[in-house]
N, C-alpha and C positions, 0 to 999 in steps of 0.2 A: 798505669793507674794513677789516680790523683792522690798525691801525698797529703797527709793530714794538715800540714801547716797552711795549705792554700784553701781559702774559703770562697765559695761561689756567690755571685751577685747577679741580679737582673734589674735593669732600670727601663721603665716605659714612661712615655709622656703623651699628653694631649689627646685623651679619648674624647673630650668635649661632650660628655653627657649623651644627649639624644642624637648627636652628630657623629657618634662612634661608627667606624667602619666595621661591620659585623665579621667580615673575613679576617681582617687584621686582628680584631679582638680574639677570635677563635684560635688563630695561630699563636698569638701571644700566650694565651692561657694554656694551650697544649705544650708550648715550649717550657713554661714554668713547671708543669708536671714532669717533664723529661729532665730538665736541668736541676731541679730541686735546690734552688739557691738558699743560702742562709739569709742573705739580705735581699729584700724585695722592695725596690724603691719606686714609688709613684711620683713622677716629677712634675706634677701640677697640671692645671687646666683639665681636671677630671669632669668638670661641669662647664656648660657654655654660658648660661645666664645672659642670653641676648637681650631680654627686656630691660636689663639693668645697665646696659651700655650708656655712657654719658650722651652719646649722639644716636640713641636708638630711634628707629623710625616709628611712626604711629602704628604701623602694622606689627613691628616687633614688640612694642609696648603692650599690645593686646594679646600676645602669646601667653599661654599657660605654662608655668614653670614645672608642673607636675611630671610630665614625661622626661624632662631634662634631669630633674632630681632623681627620679626613679632609676634612670639609666646609669647615672653616676654612682648611686648607692649600690646598684647591682655589680658594677665594675669593682668597687672596693670589696664587696663580699666575696667575689670570685677570685680576685687577685690575692687578697689577704696581705697587704703590704706591711712591711716592718717600719717603713718610713714613708710618710705622705707629706710632700712639700707643696703647699698651696701655690698656685700660679696667679697670673694677672686676671684670669677670668674668675677664679674664686675671690680675688680682690674686689670684684664688683659687689659681691654679697657682703664682704667685710665693710666696704664703704657704705653700703646701704644700712648696715647694722649700726654703724658709728655715726652717720650723718643724717639718716632718714628720720623723719618726724612722724609721730602718731603711729597708725597701724602699720605703715610701710617699715618703719624702723623696728617695731616690735616683731613683726613677722620675719624680717631678715635676721634678727637675733635668734629667734626660735630655729630658723632654717640652718643657720651656722652652727648652733649647738647640736642639732640633729646630725649634721654631717660629721662633726668632730666625734660625737658619740658612736656613730657607725664605724668610723676609722679606729677608734679605741677598741671597740668590740672585735674588730678584725685583727687587732694586735699591733696597730700602727702608732708610732709617735707622730704628732702633727706639728709642722713647722710653718711659720707665716711666710708670706711673700715679701721678703725683706733682703736687702743686699748683704746683711751680716747674719741675722738670725735664720735666714732661709737657705743656709748652706750646710750640707751634711758632709763631714769628712770621715772616710773609712780608709785606714792606712794612709797612703799618699794621694789618694784620689778624692776629689771633691765632686759632689752631686748638687745640682741646683736646677731651678726651672729655666732660668735664662732672663737676661735683662737688656741685652743689646739687640739691635736689628740691623739689617743692611748687609752688603756683600762682605764687609770686614768683621762681622759679628763674632765668628769663631776666633779670629785672631785677638780681638779685644777681650773676649772671655779668657783666653789663655794668658794674656798679660796681667789681668786683674786676679784671676782665680787659679792660675797655674794648671796642673793636670785636672781636667774636669770633664764631666758629661752633663749635657743639658738638653732641654727641649725648646719650646717656645716658637721656633722658626718653622716648624713642620718640614724641615728638609734634613738631608744627611750631608754633613760636611765636616771636615777636620782641618785644623790649622795648628802647626807647631810654631813655637817662637824660640829664638836662640837662648841657650842657657847651659850651664854645666850639668844641671839635672834636667830630666825630661819635663817639658812644659808644653802640653798639647791639649787642645780643647776640641771636643766633638759634639756637634748637634746630632741627636740620635734618631731623627725622624719622628713621625706622628702615628697615632692610632685612630685618628678621626677620618672622616670623609675628606678627600683632598680637594675636590671641586665644590666650592660653596658659593652661594649667591654673592657674597661680598667680594670674592676674588675672581668673578667671571671675566672681568676686563683687566686683570692684572697679569701680564705675561710672566712676571717674576714668580708667580705661584706655580708655574710649570716645573719648578725645581722641587716642589713638595713631594715627599715620598713616605711610604709606610716603613716603619722600622722600630727597632729597640736595641738596647745594648745589653751585653752580658759578659761575664768574665770571672776572673779569680783574683783575690787579693791575699798576699802573704801576711798572715797574722803576726809574724815575728818581725819582718823587715818593713812591711807596708808597701812593698813593691806590688805591681799589678800588671795584668794583661787583660785587655778588653777587646771584644769582637762586636761587629755590627751585624745585626739580623736585617736582611732585606730580601725582597723578591728578585729572583733571577728567572727570566722567561716564564713569568707567571707562577713560579713555584717558590716556596720558602725552603731554601737549602741551608740547613743550620746544623753544625756539629753539636752533638749532645754529650760529648765526653772529650777529655784531653789526656795525653800521655806524657809522663815525665821521663826523660831519657838520661 
C-alpha cells in the first residue's frame, strides 16, 4: 500500500485545443480517475491558436478560433488541473493581447481573461510561459512547458532545470547529466494529433509519441519516483498503484 508521506502527481502536455487526439485524451482522463493524484499539472499548449502564429498562412489566418478555444476549455474542465503552465502556443494569445491594436488586442485580452477564469474555476493556479516564473517545483522535481528544441533538448533542460518533466517537443525522451544528486530531464510526450500538416515533410516528427508522466513525491524529503505512460502494441498499459516494501 502507498504510505501517507508519498503524494501522487500526474502531468500532461500539449493537447493543442482542436488538434487533441481523442484516444489519448480519453486514456489520460481515465488514468486520472484511477490514479487520483493530488497534483494535476497541465504543462502548456492546451490551445493551438494557429491564426495567431507570426508566420501564419492566409488560410490559417481565416480560421475561426471558436472550436480551438472550446476544445481547450473542455480539456481544462475535465482535467481539473491544480497547476496550469502556459506554453508557447498560449504565448501567441498573450502576445496579441499585449501587442495587438484595436479590436484584435481587445479580443485577445478578453480571450486570455476567459481562459484564466476557466482555469481558476477548475482549481488551477496559472503560470506564464517564462524561463523563471513558468517553473513549478514540487519537492525536488521541477515541472515546465519546455524551452529548448533539437536532439539535445532533454540534456539542456537537465543542465538548466535539474530534475524536471516537460512537454513542448511532442516526443518521449530522457537525459541524465552527471552530478552527486539526480539530475534527469524527461520530455513526457504529447496529447495532440501527432501527424499535422506543418510536419508532413519533417522526418524528425516520426519521434513524436503520445504519453504523459505520473508518479509520487515524498512530502517530507522531496524525493520522487516518476513513470512514463505510453502505448505498447496499441494499448495503454499503466500501473494504477504501487507497493512499499
